[in-house]
BAROMI-492962 format. One record per residue: residue number from 1; x, z, y of N, C-alpha, C in turn. Coordinates in steps of 0.2 Angstrom, whole numbers, m for minus. Example, Ala and Ser with C-alpha at 12.3 -4.5 7.8 and 13.67 -1.06 7.14 Angstrom:
<recs>
1, 66, 39, m28, 62, 39, m22, 66, 39, m16
2, 64, 35, m11, 68, 36, m5, 64, 39, 0
</recs>
This chain:
<recs>
1, 4, 0, m6, 0, 0, 0, 4, 0, 6
2, 3, m4, 11, 6, m4, 18, 6, 3, 21
3, 11, 5, 24, 11, 12, 28, 13, 10, 35
4, 9, 14, 39, 10, 13, 47, 10, 20, 49
5, 15, 21, 54, 15, 28, 58, 12, 27, 65
6, 9, 33, 67, 6, 33, 74, 10, 39, 77
7, 13, 38, 83, 16, 43, 86, 12, 45, 93
8, 7, 49, 93, 2, 49, 98, 5, 55, 103
9, 5, 54, 109, 6, 59, 114, 0, 61, 118
10, m1, 67, 118, m7, 70, 122, m4, 75, 128
11, m8, 75, 133, m7, 79, 139, m9, 86, 138
12, m6, 90, 133, m7, 97, 132, m1, 99, 128
13, 2, 105, 130, 8, 108, 127, 8, 115, 127
14, 2, 118, 129, 2, 125, 130, m3, 129, 126
15, m9, 126, 125, m14, 129, 122, m14, 128, 114
16, m12, 133, 111, m11, 132, 104, m17, 131, 100
17, m23, 134, 102, m29, 132, 99, m31, 125, 99
18, m30, 122, 105, m31, 115, 106, m27, 111, 101
19, m21, 112, 101, m16, 108, 97, m18, 109, 89
20, m19, 115, 87, m21, 116, 80, m27, 112, 79
21, m32, 112, 83, m38, 108, 82, m37, 101, 81
22, m32, 98, 85, m31, 91, 85, m27, 90, 78
23, m23, 94, 76, m19, 93, 70, m24, 93, 64
24, m29, 98, 64, m33, 98, 59, m38, 92, 59
25, m39, 89, 65, m44, 83, 65, m40, 77, 62
26, m34, 77, 63, m30, 71, 60, m29, 72, 53
27, m27, 78, 50, m26, 79, 43, m33, 78, 39
28, m39, 80, 42, m45, 79, 39, m47, 72, 37
29, m44, 67, 40, m45, 60, 39, m41, 57, 33
30, m36, 61, 30, m32, 59, 25, m26, 56, 27
31, m25, 55, 34, m18, 53, 36, m13, 59, 35
32, m7, 57, 34, m2, 63, 33, 1, 65, 39
33, 0, 71, 41, 3, 74, 48, 10, 75, 46
34, 15, 72, 49, 22, 72, 48, 25, 77, 52
35, 23, 78, 59, 27, 82, 63, 22, 83, 69
36, 23, 89, 72, 20, 91, 79, 25, 94, 83
37, 26, 91, 89, 31, 93, 93, 28, 94, 100
38, 28, 101, 103, 26, 103, 109, 31, 104, 114
39, 30, 103, 120, 34, 105, 126, 30, 108, 131
40, 30, 115, 132, 26, 118, 138, 28, 116, 145
41, 34, 114, 146, 36, 112, 153, 33, 105, 154
42, 34, 101, 149, 32, 94, 150, 24, 94, 150
43, 21, 100, 147, 14, 100, 145, 12, 94, 141
44, 15, 93, 136, 14, 87, 132, 15, 89, 124
45, 12, 86, 120, 13, 86, 113, 13, 79, 109
46, 18, 79, 105, 18, 72, 101, 16, 74, 94
47, 11, 70, 91, 8, 71, 84, 11, 64, 81
48, 15, 65, 75, 17, 60, 71, 13, 60, 65
49, 9, 55, 63, 6, 55, 57, 6, 47, 54
50, 5, 47, 47, 6, 41, 44, 1, 40, 38
51, 1, 34, 36, m4, 32, 30, m5, 25, 30
52, m10, 23, 26, m13, 16, 26, m16, 14, 33
53, m17, 8, 34, m20, 6, 41, m26, 10, 42
54, m30, 10, 36, m37, 13, 37, m36, 21, 39
55, m32, 24, 35, m31, 31, 36, m28, 33, 43
56, m23, 29, 46, m21, 30, 52, m26, 28, 58
57, m30, 23, 56, m35, 22, 61, m40, 28, 62
58, m42, 31, 56, m47, 36, 57, m43, 42, 60
59, m37, 43, 58, m33, 49, 61, m32, 48, 69
60, m31, 42, 71, m31, 41, 79, m38, 42, 82
61, m43, 40, 79, m50, 41, 82, m51, 48, 82
62, m49, 52, 77, m51, 59, 76, m47, 63, 82
63, m41, 61, 83, m37, 64, 88, m40, 63, 95
64, m42, 57, 97, m45, 55, 103, m52, 60, 104
65, m56, 60, 98, m62, 64, 98, m60, 72, 100
66, m55, 74, 97, m53, 81, 98, m50, 83, 105
67, m45, 78, 107, m41, 79, 113, m46, 78, 119
68, m50, 73, 119, m54, 72, 125, m59, 77, 126
69, m61, 80, 121, m66, 86, 122, m63, 92, 125
70, m56, 93, 125, m53, 99, 126, m48, 98, 133
71, m46, 92, 135, m41, 91, 140, m45, 89, 146
72, m43, 92, 152, m46, 89, 158, m40, 88, 163
73, m38, 82, 164, m32, 80, 168, m33, 83, 175
74, m39, 84, 178, m40, 86, 184, m37, 93, 185
75, m36, 97, 180, m33, 103, 180, m26, 104, 177
76, m23, 98, 175, m17, 97, 171, m11, 96, 176
77, m6, 100, 175, 0, 100, 179, 6, 100, 174
78, 11, 95, 174, 16, 95, 169, 22, 91, 172
79, 28, 91, 169, 33, 88, 172, 33, 80, 170
80, 30, 79, 164, 30, 72, 161, 25, 68, 164
81, 27, 62, 166, 22, 57, 168, 16, 56, 163
82, 10, 55, 166, 4, 54, 161, m1, 50, 165
83, m5, 46, 161, m10, 43, 163, m17, 45, 160
84, m16, 48, 154, m23, 50, 151, m22, 57, 147
85, m28, 60, 145, m28, 66, 141, m24, 64, 134
86, m26, 58, 131, m22, 55, 126, m18, 50, 129
87, m12, 51, 130, m8, 47, 135, m6, 40, 132
88, m2, 41, 127, 1, 35, 123, 0, 35, 116
89, m2, 30, 113, m4, 29, 106, m1, 23, 103
90, 6, 23, 101, 9, 18, 98, 8, 18, 90
91, 8, 12, 87, 8, 11, 80, 14, 7, 78
92, 17, 10, 72, 24, 7, 70, 24, 5, 63
93, 26, m1, 61, 26, m3, 54, 32, 1, 51
94, 30, 4, 45, 35, 8, 41, 37, 5, 35
95, 32, 3, 31, 34, 1, 24, 28, m4, 22
96, 30, m10, 20, 25, m15, 18, 20, m17, 24
97, 21, m15, 30, 17, m17, 35, 21, m21, 40
98, 18, m26, 44, 21, m30, 49, 19, m28, 56
99, 23, m31, 61, 21, m29, 68, 14, m32, 69
100, 12, m38, 66, 6, m41, 67, 0, m36, 65
101, 1, m32, 59, m3, m27, 57, m4, m22, 62
102, 1, m20, 65, 1, m14, 70, m3, m17, 76
103, m1, m23, 78, m5, m25, 84, m12, m26, 83
104, m14, m28, 77, m22, m28, 75, m25, m22, 75
105, m21, m17, 72, m24, m10, 72, m24, m7, 79
106, m19, m8, 83, m20, m6, 90, m26, m8, 94
107, m27, m15, 93, m33, m18, 96, m39, m15, 94
108, m40, m14, 87, m46, m11, 84, m47, m4, 86
109, m42, 0, 86, m43, 7, 89, m45, 7, 96
110, m41, 3, 100, m43, 3, 107, m50, 1, 109
111, m53, m4, 105, m60, m6, 106, m64, m1, 104
112, m63, 3, 98, m67, 8, 96, m67, 14, 100
113, m62, 16, 103, m61, 22, 107, m65, 20, 114
114, m64, 14, 117, m67, 12, 123, m74, 13, 123
115, m77, 10, 117, m84, 10, 116, m87, 17, 115
116, m84, 21, 111, m86, 27, 109, m86, 32, 115
117, m80, 32, 119, m79, 37, 124, m80, 35, 131
118, m81, 28, 132, m81, 25, 139, m75, 27, 142
119, m69, 25, 139, m62, 27, 141, m59, 20, 142
120, m56, 19, 148, m52, 13, 149, m45, 13, 145
121, m44, 7, 142, m38, 7, 137, m34, 1, 140
122, m27, 2, 140, m22, m3, 141, m18, m4, 135
123, m17, m10, 134, m12, m12, 128, m5, m13, 131
124, 0, m11, 127, 7, m11, 129, 11, m13, 123
125, 18, m14, 125, 23, m17, 120, 20, m23, 117
126, 21, m23, 110, 19, m29, 106, 12, m31, 107
127, 8, m27, 108, 1, m28, 109, m1, m30, 116
128, 3, m30, 121, 2, m31, 128, m2, m38, 129
129, m7, m38, 134, m10, m44, 135, m7, m48, 140
130, m2, m45, 144, 2, m49, 148, 9, m46, 149
131, 14, m50, 151, 21, m47, 152, 21, m41, 157
132, 17, m41, 162, 16, m35, 166, 14, m28, 163
133, 11, m29, 157, 9, m23, 154, 13, m21, 148
134, 19, m24, 147, 23, m23, 141, 26, m16, 141
135, 29, m15, 147, 33, m9, 147, 29, m3, 149
136, 29, 3, 146, 25, 9, 147, 26, 11, 154
137, 32, 11, 157, 32, 14, 163, 29, 10, 168
138, 28, 4, 167, 24, m1, 172, 17, 1, 172
139, 14, 2, 166, 7, 3, 165, 6, 10, 168
140, 10, 15, 167, 9, 22, 169, 10, 23, 176
141, 13, 19, 180, 15, 20, 187, 9, 22, 191
142, 10, 27, 195, 5, 30, 199, 1, 36, 195
143, 2, 36, 189, m1, 42, 185, m8, 43, 186
144, m11, 48, 183, m18, 49, 183, m21, 50, 191
145, m17, 53, 195, m19, 54, 202, m20, 47, 206
146, m16, 42, 204, m17, 36, 207, m21, 30, 203
147, m24, 33, 198, m27, 28, 193, m33, 24, 196
148, m37, 28, 200, m43, 25, 202, m41, 19, 207
149, m37, 21, 212, m35, 16, 217, m31, 10, 213
150, m28, 11, 208, m24, 5, 205, m29, 1, 201
151, m34, 4, 198, m39, 1, 194, m44, m3, 198
152, m44, m2, 205, m48, m6, 209, m45, m13, 210
153, m39, m14, 208, m36, m20, 209, m38, m24, 203
154, m40, m31, 204, m42, m35, 198, m36, m36, 193
155, m30, m36, 195, m24, m37, 191, m24, m31, 186
156, m27, m25, 188, m26, m19, 183, m32, m17, 180
157, m37, m22, 179, m43, m20, 175, m40, m19, 168
158, m44, m14, 165, m41, m12, 158, m43, m18, 153
159, m39, m17, 147, m40, m22, 142, m47, m20, 138
160, m48, m14, 138, m55, m12, 135, m58, m6, 139
161, m64, m6, 139, m68, 0, 142, m69, m2, 150
162, m72, 4, 153, m74, 3, 160, m69, 2, 165
163, m70, m1, 170, m65, m3, 176, m65, 3, 181
164, m65, 9, 178, m64, 15, 182, m62, 21, 177
165, m58, 26, 180, m55, 31, 176, m61, 35, 172
166, m60, 38, 167, m64, 43, 164, m63, 49, 168
167, m68, 53, 170, m67, 58, 174, m62, 63, 172
168, m62, 65, 166, m57, 70, 164, m51, 68, 160
169, m52, 62, 156, m48, 59, 152, m43, 53, 155
170, m45, 51, 161, m41, 46, 164, m41, 39, 160
171, m36, 37, 157, m35, 31, 153, m30, 32, 148
172, m30, 28, 143, m25, 28, 138, m22, 22, 137
173, m16, 22, 134, m11, 17, 133, m10, 16, 125
174, m12, 11, 122, m12, 10, 115, m8, 3, 114
175, m3, 4, 109, 1, m2, 107, 4, m2, 101
176, 9, m7, 100, 13, m7, 94, 20, m8, 95
177, 24, m5, 92, 31, m6, 93, 36, m4, 87
178, 42, m5, 88, 47, m3, 83, 48, 4, 84
179, 51, 8, 79, 53, 15, 80, 58, 16, 86
180, 56, 21, 89, 61, 23, 95, 63, 31, 94
181, 68, 33, 97, 70, 40, 97, 69, 43, 104
182, 65, 48, 104, 64, 52, 110, 69, 57, 110
183, 74, 56, 115, 80, 60, 115, 81, 63, 122
184, 82, 70, 122, 83, 73, 129, 90, 77, 129
185, 93, 77, 135, 99, 80, 135, 98, 85, 141
186, 99, 92, 140, 99, 97, 145, 105, 98, 148
187, 105, 99, 155, 111, 100, 158, 112, 107, 161
188, 118, 110, 161, 119, 117, 163, 119, 118, 171
189, 114, 115, 174, 113, 116, 181, 106, 115, 183
190, 104, 117, 189, 97, 116, 191, 97, 111, 196
191, 102, 107, 197, 102, 101, 202, 99, 95, 199
192, 93, 94, 202, 89, 88, 200, 92, 82, 202
193, 95, 82, 207, 98, 76, 210, 103, 73, 205
194, 107, 78, 201, 112, 76, 196, 108, 72, 190
195, 103, 75, 188, 99, 73, 182, 97, 66, 184
196, 94, 65, 190, 91, 58, 192, 97, 53, 192
197, 103, 55, 195, 108, 50, 196, 111, 48, 189
198, 111, 53, 184, 113, 51, 177, 108, 47, 174
199, 102, 48, 175, 96, 44, 172, 97, 37, 174
200, 98, 36, 181, 99, 30, 183, 105, 26, 181
201, 110, 30, 179, 116, 27, 176, 115, 24, 169
202, 111, 27, 165, 110, 26, 158, 104, 21, 157
203, 99, 21, 161, 93, 17, 159, 94, 10, 161
204, 91, 5, 157, 92, m2, 157, 90, m5, 164
205, 84, m2, 167, 81, m5, 173, 86, m4, 179
206, 90, 1, 179, 95, 2, 184, 102, 1, 183
207, 103, m4, 177, 110, m6, 176, 113, m2, 170
208, 110, 2, 166, 113, 5, 161, 112, 2, 154
209, 111, 5, 149, 111, 3, 142, 104, m1, 141
210, 105, m7, 137, 99, m11, 136, 93, m8, 133
211, 94, m3, 129, 89, m1, 125, 87, 7, 127
212, 88, 8, 133, 87, 15, 135, 82, 16, 141
213, 78, 20, 141, 73, 22, 146, 75, 29, 148
214, 75, 31, 154, 77, 38, 156, 75, 40, 162
215, 74, 46, 163, 72, 49, 170, 75, 57, 170
216, 76, 59, 176, 78, 66, 177, 72, 70, 178
217, 72, 76, 175, 66, 81, 176, 69, 88, 176
218, 65, 92, 180, 67, 99, 180, 64, 103, 175
219, 67, 108, 172, 64, 112, 167, 64, 119, 171
220, 59, 120, 175, 59, 126, 179, 58, 132, 176
221, 55, 133, 170, 55, 139, 167, 62, 141, 164
222, 66, 137, 163, 73, 138, 161, 78, 138, 167
223, 76, 135, 172, 81, 135, 178, 87, 130, 177
224, 85, 124, 173, 90, 119, 172, 86, 112, 173
225, 90, 107, 172, 87, 100, 172, 88, 96, 166
226, 85, 91, 165, 85, 87, 159, 85, 79, 160
227, 89, 76, 156, 89, 69, 156, 85, 67, 150
228, 79, 65, 152, 74, 63, 146, 74, 56, 145
229, 75, 54, 138, 76, 47, 137, 72, 45, 131
230, 70, 38, 131, 68, 35, 125, 73, 29, 123
231, 76, 30, 117, 80, 25, 114, 76, 20, 110
232, 76, 14, 112, 71, 9, 109, 74, 5, 103
233, 81, 5, 103, 84, 2, 97, 91, 5, 96
234, 90, 10, 91, 96, 14, 90, 102, 11, 87
235, 100, 5, 84, 106, 1, 80, 110, m2, 86
236, 107, m5, 91, 111, m8, 96, 113, m3, 102
237, 110, 2, 103, 112, 7, 107, 111, 14, 104
238, 117, 16, 100, 116, 22, 96, 116, 28, 100
239, 114, 34, 97, 113, 40, 101, 120, 43, 103
240, 125, 42, 99, 131, 45, 101, 134, 41, 108
241, 133, 35, 108, 135, 31, 114, 132, 34, 121
242, 125, 35, 120, 121, 38, 126, 124, 45, 127
243, 124, 49, 122, 127, 56, 123, 133, 56, 127
244, 138, 52, 125, 145, 52, 128, 144, 50, 135
245, 140, 45, 136, 140, 42, 143, 137, 48, 148
246, 131, 51, 145, 128, 56, 149, 133, 62, 151
247, 137, 64, 145, 142, 69, 146, 147, 68, 151
248, 150, 61, 151, 155, 59, 156, 152, 59, 163
249, 146, 56, 164, 143, 56, 170, 142, 63, 173
250, 140, 67, 169, 139, 74, 171, 146, 77, 174
251, 151, 76, 170, 158, 79, 172, 159, 77, 179
252, 157, 71, 181, 159, 68, 188, 156, 73, 194
253, 150, 77, 192, 147, 81, 196, 149, 89, 195
254, 154, 90, 190, 156, 96, 189, 150, 100, 184
255, 147, 96, 181, 141, 99, 177, 142, 98, 169
256, 141, 103, 165, 142, 102, 158, 135, 101, 154
257, 135, 98, 149, 130, 97, 144, 128, 104, 141
258, 122, 106, 141, 120, 112, 138, 118, 111, 131
259, 114, 106, 130, 112, 105, 123, 108, 98, 123
260, 106, 95, 117, 102, 90, 117, 97, 91, 112
261, 91, 87, 112, 86, 88, 107, 83, 82, 106
262, 80, 81, 100, 76, 75, 97, 69, 77, 97
263, 65, 74, 100, 57, 75, 99, 54, 71, 94
264, 51, 74, 89, 48, 71, 84, 53, 69, 78
265, 51, 63, 75, 55, 61, 69, 60, 56, 71
266, 66, 55, 67, 71, 51, 69, 74, 48, 62
267, 75, 41, 62, 78, 38, 56, 84, 41, 54
268, 85, 42, 48, 92, 46, 45, 98, 41, 47
269, 97, 35, 47, 103, 30, 49, 105, 32, 56
270, 101, 34, 61, 103, 36, 67, 108, 42, 67
271, 106, 47, 63, 110, 53, 63, 117, 51, 59
272, 116, 47, 54, 122, 46, 50, 127, 42, 55
273, 125, 38, 59, 129, 34, 64, 133, 39, 68
274, 129, 44, 71, 132, 49, 76, 137, 53, 72
275, 135, 56, 66, 140, 60, 62, 146, 56, 61
276, 146, 50, 59, 152, 46, 57, 156, 45, 63
277, 153, 44, 69, 157, 43, 75, 160, 49, 78
278, 157, 54, 78, 160, 61, 81, 165, 63, 76
279, 164, 63, 69, 169, 65, 65, 175, 60, 64
280, 174, 54, 67, 179, 48, 66, 180, 47, 58
281, 174, 46, 55, 175, 45, 48, 175, 37, 47
282, 180, 34, 44, 181, 27, 43, 177, 25, 37
283, 174, 19, 38, 170, 15, 33, 165, 20, 30
284, 161, 24, 34, 156, 28, 31, 150, 24, 29
285, 147, 26, 23, 141, 22, 21, 136, 27, 19
286, 129, 25, 20, 124, 30, 18, 124, 31, 11
287, 127, 27, 7, 127, 28, 0, 131, 34, m2
288, 135, 36, 3, 139, 42, 1, 136, 49, 2
289, 129, 48, 5, 125, 54, 6, 122, 56, m1
290, 124, 63, m3, 122, 65, m10, 114, 64, m11
291, 110, 66, m6, 103, 65, m7, 101, 58, m9
292, 104, 53, m5, 102, 46, m6, 104, 44, m13
293, 110, 46, m16, 112, 45, m22, 108, 48, m28
294, 105, 54, m27, 101, 57, m31, 94, 53, m31
295, 92, 51, m26, 85, 47, m25, 86, 40, m29
296, 92, 37, m29, 93, 31, m33, 92, 32, m40
297, 95, 38, m42, 94, 40, m49, 87, 41, m51
298, 83, 44, m47, 76, 46, m49, 72, 40, m49
299, 73, 35, m45, 69, 29, m45, 71, 24, m49
</recs>
């Protein structure tokens, strides 16, 4: 059976009862809930779940049902940009599924959600209806607070649903893409200007790495700042290369890297890349990993 993963981002990271209800709603459909990662400062949670196209479809619909009933963006404040209560819902081909399958699923879910909840939906990445809507940051520009004004422009009518924001849910962005790595590097400083300068140095749109999207954010509850990134092709722009660039850029300002973190799930190959590079292991292969060798015997 083909397997598809959904990595849904909702605008809630503080109320555990809401998050638990969303997780139960997904699991009740038969989709496999793989990971739940919350960030109270970002006020955001990422639900990763997988299954057959039918299971993932029902899981996504259940998440919309649960989250829209509990989240009111008119009362929401967080560091991460957001357009909707259910902000971004990408579908990713995992095994036996194609990108075309994920695009079809994205459009199916978008149509169903728009009709059921009267919620505007924008399609992005591989499912985008135009080049202007392909990049997430372009669709989300202006955020929830600027959504009504933006939607009044004919060029920004939604792909599905009403041509005005949902009062509490805003709008949602649904699409299909290849796996990406949500990777953050925390700096041992409270200087937001430094984080923003480093983000500009590493992100593609301002001259950095081709497959990096980045922004500088404050983590006010910890008194530090963060370079928050999405790595959209770890094979061509590996984690270790981005980490080293951020570390060296930070040194220019007399700032040290405090720690880094991965949000959600990550392909094992990306971690093997970094381990081999930092340890300077020559000709390292995933076949040398004990668990991989045992799996080959078992299968």
